[in-house]
C-alpha positions as CSV (number, residue, x, y, z in Angstrom):
1,X,6.8,5.4,26.7
2,X,8.2,8.5,25.0
3,X,8.6,8.5,20.9
4,X,11.3,7.0,19.0
5,X,12.5,8.4,16.0
6,X,15.5,7.5,12.8
7,X,15.9,9.8,9.8
8,X,15.6,7.2,7.3
9,X,15.7,9.0,4.8
10,X,15.5,12.9,3.5
11,X,15.8,15.2,0.0
12,X,16.0,18.6,0.6
13,X,13.2,19.9,3.5
14,X,11.5,16.7,2.8
15,X,12.4,14.0,5.3
16,X,10.3,9.9,6.3
17,X,11.5,8.7,9.7
18,X,10.8,5.5,11.2
19,X,9.0,5.8,14.3
20,X,8.5,4.2,17.9
21,X,6.5,3.9,20.2
22,X,3.7,6.5,19.0
23,X,0.2,6.8,20.2
24,X,-3.1,6.7,17.9
25,X,-3.2,10.7,18.0
26,X,0.9,11.5,17.7
27,X,0.3,9.5,14.6
28,X,-2.9,11.8,12.6
29,X,-1.9,14.2,14.4
30,X,1.7,13.7,12.0
31,X,1.5,11.9,9.9
32,X,-3.0,10.9,9.2
33,X,-4.0,14.5,8.7
34,X,-1.2,15.9,7.1
35,X,-0.7,12.8,4.2
36,X,3.1,12.6,5.4
37,X,4.5,8.9,4.9
38,X,6.1,6.7,8.3
39,X,7.7,3.8,9.0
40,X,6.0,2.8,11.7
41,X,8.6,-0.3,14.0
42,X,6.0,-1.7,16.0
43,X,2.5,-1.9,14.6
44,X,2.2,-4.9,13.9
45,X,4.0,-6.6,17.4
46,X,1.2,-8.4,18.3
47,X,-0.2,-10.3,14.5
48,X,0.7,-13.8,14.5
49,X,1.8,-13.6,11.5
50,X,5.2,-11.8,12.6
51,X,6.1,-15.2,14.4
52,X,4.4,-17.7,12.0
53,X,4.3,-16.5,7.8
54,X,7.8,-18.1,6.7
55,X,7.8,-19.1,3.3
56,X,8.1,-22.6,5.1
57,X,4.8,-22.2,6.6
58,X,2.9,-21.4,3.2
59,X,4.9,-24.4,1.4
60,X,4.2,-27.6,4.3
61,X,0.5,-25.8,4.4
62,X,-0.6,-24.5,1.4
63,X,1.7,-25.9,-1.4
64,X,-0.5,-27.3,-3.6
65,X,-2.4,-24.7,-3.8
66,X,-2.3,-22.1,-7.2
67,X,-1.4,-18.7,-8.0
68,X,-0.9,-16.3,-11.3
69,X,2.1,-14.4,-11.1
70,X,2.1,-12.4,-14.8
71,X,-0.3,-14.3,-16.6
72,X,0.8,-18.1,-15.9
73,X,-0.3,-20.1,-13.2
74,X,2.3,-21.9,-10.3
75,X,1.8,-24.0,-8.0
76,X,2.5,-22.3,-4.9
77,X,5.3,-24.8,-3.7
78,X,7.3,-23.9,-7.1
79,X,6.3,-21.0,-7.1
80,X,8.0,-20.5,-2.9
81,X,11.8,-22.3,-5.0
82,X,11.6,-19.9,-7.5
83,X,12.7,-17.0,-4.7
84,X,15.2,-19.1,-3.9
85,X,17.0,-19.3,-6.9
86,X,16.6,-16.1,-7.4
87,X,19.2,-13.4,-8.1
88,X,19.3,-9.5,-8.4
89,X,20.1,-9.6,-12.1
90,X,17.9,-12.7,-12.7
91,X,14.6,-12.7,-10.3
92,X,11.4,-14.8,-10.5
93,X,8.1,-12.7,-11.7
94,X,6.9,-10.6,-9.2
95,X,4.1,-9.8,-7.2
96,X,3.5,-13.0,-6.5
97,X,0.0,-11.9,-4.9
98,X,-2.7,-14.4,-2.7
99,X,-5.4,-12.1,-1.5
100,X,-6.5,-12.8,1.7
101,X,-10.5,-12.2,1.6
102,X,-10.9,-14.1,-0.8
103,X,-8.5,-17.3,-1.2
104,X,-7.5,-17.6,1.7
105,X,-10.0,-16.4,4.5
106,X,-8.5,-18.9,6.9
107,X,-5.6,-16.8,7.1
108,X,-6.8,-13.6,8.5
109,X,-7.3,-14.7,12.2
110,X,-3.2,-14.4,11.7
111,X,-3.3,-10.7,10.9
112,X,-6.6,-9.6,13.3
113,X,-6.7,-7.6,16.0
114,X,-5.7,-4.3,13.2
115,X,-3.5,-2.0,12.9
116,X,-4.0,0.6,15.9
117,X,-3.4,3.5,13.8
118,X,-5.0,2.0,10.2
119,X,-8.5,2.5,12.5
120,X,-10.7,4.3,11.3
121,X,-11.4,2.8,8.2
122,X,-14.5,2.9,6.1
123,X,-13.5,-0.3,3.2
124,X,-16.1,-2.5,3.4
125,X,-19.6,0.2,5.6
126,X,-22.2,-1.1,4.2
127,X,-23.2,2.5,3.0
128,X,-20.6,2.6,0.3
129,X,-21.5,0.4,-2.5
130,X,-18.6,-2.0,-3.6
131,X,-18.7,-0.9,-6.7
132,X,-16.8,3.3,-6.1
133,X,-13.8,0.7,-4.0
134,X,-12.9,-1.7,-7.1
135,X,-12.2,-4.4,-4.6
136,X,-10.2,-2.5,-1.9
137,X,-11.6,-4.2,0.9
138,X,-9.5,-6.9,0.0
139,X,-5.7,-7.6,2.1
140,X,-3.0,-8.5,0.3
141,X,-0.4,-11.3,1.2
142,X,2.6,-10.8,-1.6
143,X,5.8,-12.9,-2.2
144,X,9.3,-11.1,-3.6
145,X,13.2,-12.4,-4.0
146,X,16.0,-10.2,-5.2
147,X,16.2,-7.7,-6.8
148,X,12.5,-8.3,-8.2
149,X,10.1,-5.0,-8.3
150,X,6.7,-3.7,-8.6
151,X,6.1,-3.9,-12.3
152,X,5.3,0.6,-12.5
153,X,5.8,3.6,-10.2
154,X,1.5,4.2,-9.0
155,X,0.3,5.7,-6.7
156,X,-3.0,3.5,-4.8
157,X,-6.1,3.3,-7.1
158,X,-9.5,5.4,-5.8
159,X,-7.4,7.5,-3.7
160,X,-6.9,5.1,0.1
161,X,-3.8,5.2,1.7
162,X,-1.9,2.0,2.4
163,X,-0.3,-0.1,5.3
164,X,2.9,-2.4,4.1
165,X,3.9,-5.0,6.6
166,X,7.0,-6.0,6.3
167,X,7.5,-9.6,8.0
168,X,10.2,-11.3,6.1
169,X,13.2,-9.6,4.4
170,X,13.8,-5.7,3.5
171,X,12.0,-3.9,1.0
172,X,13.0,-1.5,-0.6
173,X,10.4,1.4,-1.2
174,X,10.8,4.5,-4.0
175,X,8.3,7.1,-3.1
176,X,7.6,10.6,-4.8
177,X,4.9,13.1,-3.4
178,X,2.6,14.2,-4.8
179,X,3.3,17.9,-5.4
180,X,5.6,16.5,-7.7
181,X,3.1,13.7,-9.8
182,X,3.1,16.0,-12.7
183,X,6.4,15.2,-13.5
184,X,6.2,12.1,-13.5
185,X,4.4,11.6,-17.0
186,X,1.4,9.4,-15.9
187,X,0.1,7.5,-18.3
188,X,-3.0,8.9,-20.5
189,X,-5.5,5.8,-19.9
190,X,-4.4,4.7,-16.4
191,X,-3.5,8.4,-14.7
192,X,-2.9,6.8,-11.2
193,X,0.4,4.6,-12.9
194,X,3.4,7.0,-14.9
195,X,5.1,5.9,-17.6
196,X,8.4,6.4,-16.1
197,X,9.7,3.3,-15.2
198,X,13.2,3.1,-13.0
199,X,13.2,6.3,-10.6
200,X,16.6,6.4,-9.6
201,X,18.1,6.2,-13.1
202,X,15.1,6.9,-15.2
203,X,15.3,7.7,-19.4
204,X,16.4,11.4,-19.2
205,X,15.9,11.3,-23.1
206,X,12.4,10.8,-23.2
207,X,11.7,11.8,-19.1
208,X,13.1,14.9,-19.4
209,X,11.3,16.5,-16.0
210,X,12.0,13.0,-14.0
211,X,15.0,15.1,-12.6
212,X,12.9,17.7,-10.9
213,X,10.9,15.3,-9.3
214,X,11.8,14.4,-4.8
215,X,13.3,10.6,-4.8
216,X,13.1,9.2,-1.7
217,X,14.6,6.0,-1.2
218,X,14.8,3.6,2.1
219,X,14.6,-0.2,3.0
220,X,11.8,-1.7,5.2
221,X,12.2,-4.5,6.9
222,X,10.4,-6.9,8.5
223,X,8.4,-6.5,11.6
224,X,8.9,-3.1,10.7
225,X,4.9,-0.8,9.3
226,X,5.2,1.4,5.6
227,X,2.2,3.7,5.8
228,X,1.7,5.1,2.3
229,X,-0.9,8.3,2.1
230,X,-2.7,9.0,-0.5
231,X,-1.6,10.9,-3.5
232,X,2.1,9.7,-2.8
233,X,3.9,8.1,-6.3
234,X,5.8,4.6,-5.1
235,X,7.4,1.4,-6.1
236,X,9.4,-1.4,-4.4
237,X,12.1,-4.0,-5.6
238,X,12.7,-6.8,-2.7
239,X,16.1,-7.3,-1.5
240,X,16.0,-10.8,-0.5
241,X,13.0,-12.8,-0.2
242,X,10.6,-11.3,1.2
243,X,6.0,-11.6,2.5
244,X,4.5,-8.8,3.0
245,X,0.8,-7.9,3.9
246,X,-1.4,-4.8,2.2
247,X,-3.5,-3.8,2.8
248,X,-6.0,0.2,2.2
249,X,-7.9,1.9,4.0
250,X,-10.1,5.3,3.8
251,X,-10.4,7.6,6.4
252,X,-11.7,11.1,7.0
253,X,-8.4,12.3,5.9
254,X,-8.9,10.6,2.5
255,X,-12.2,11.0,1.1
256,X,-12.3,13.9,-0.8
257,X,-9.6,12.5,-2.4
258,X,-12.1,9.4,-2.4
259,X,-15.3,11.1,-4.0
260,X,-13.1,12.8,-6.2
261,X,-11.6,9.6,-7.4
262,X,-15.7,7.7,-7.6
263,X,-16.5,11.0,-10.1
264,X,-13.3,10.0,-12.4
265,X,-14.5,6.2,-12.9
266,X,-17.3,7.7,-13.9
267,X,-16.5,10.9,-15.6
268,X,-17.3,9.2,-19.3
269,X,-18.9,6.1,-19.8
270,X,-21.7,7.3,-16.5
271,X,-21.1,11.4,-15.8
272,X,-25.0,11.0,-14.4
273,X,-24.4,8.2,-12.0
274,X,-21.3,10.2,-11.2
275,X,-22.7,13.2,-10.1
276,X,-25.5,10.8,-8.4
277,X,-22.4,9.2,-6.7
278,X,-20.8,12.3,-5.9
279,X,-24.1,14.4,-3.9
280,X,-24.5,10.3,-2.1
281,X,-21.0,10.8,-0.3
282,X,-20.9,15.0,0.6
283,X,-23.9,14.0,2.5
284,X,-22.7,10.5,3.8
285,X,-18.8,11.8,5.0
286,X,-19.4,14.2,7.0
287,X,-22.6,11.3,9.3
288,X,-19.2,8.6,9.3
289,X,-16.9,11.7,10.9
290,X,-20.0,11.7,13.8
291,X,-19.7,8.2,14.1
292,X,-16.5,8.2,14.6
293,X,-16.0,10.2,16.9
294,X,-18.6,8.7,19.6
295,X,-17.0,5.7,18.4
296,X,-13.9,6.8,19.6
297,X,-15.0,8.7,22.6
298,X,-17.1,6.1,24.2
């Protein structure tokens, strides 16, 4: 089947596209290794969650389970009621988040098999200490309401690729390429976060360099998947009641960035440990790549 491509955002020479019918090899060549974001229109067609994950499903199955949002605790049913009562001017707290691996493992079967484009994935590999990944092995479900925005602009921690799978409602994504991060005023205490709160309407008196950044915005709808490569700055705004599933990926294409993030993680508190981790990961990377090539060829 031929790829069908729709341009959904452009700023100068920078383009974000939505694609249908892409093969894994085409994805790897055109997006994974060039680190170019894309919206995949049919990546989760095989997931039972596509039909089953509705607000009513979560209300009936898990309504009494407690979740924490912005430091407050809610029964999930009450939080879903707040989503429906929200307006863009007065949205519910965001993000309402479920951690599947830890708290809702019974839901993992609904998001399997894993998206073919996001394989291989080294998260969970027995040779990579969990402490290096800072909790990235967790699948997350996000609930949003009209106007609910992610609390900050950021790129994903530990240099990981992000896969945001939209199941209910529409969500606006706002993204900036890695090389324009210098214009986003990274927080000195958390350099993966930007101090600029609103990329579409920035305070140029306070953050004048933002005017130099390439900012692209577009909407991802039900059944569509957003691939955000490592290093791309991004945030989101829900346009309606939304449910999305997020997962991370670590593979050969972002291994070097991951190594650097591990080094930074230990730089201040345990520099010797960071040096040992660097040497270990430098040796491990080629071994994992060979294993993955053999598995792909078999």
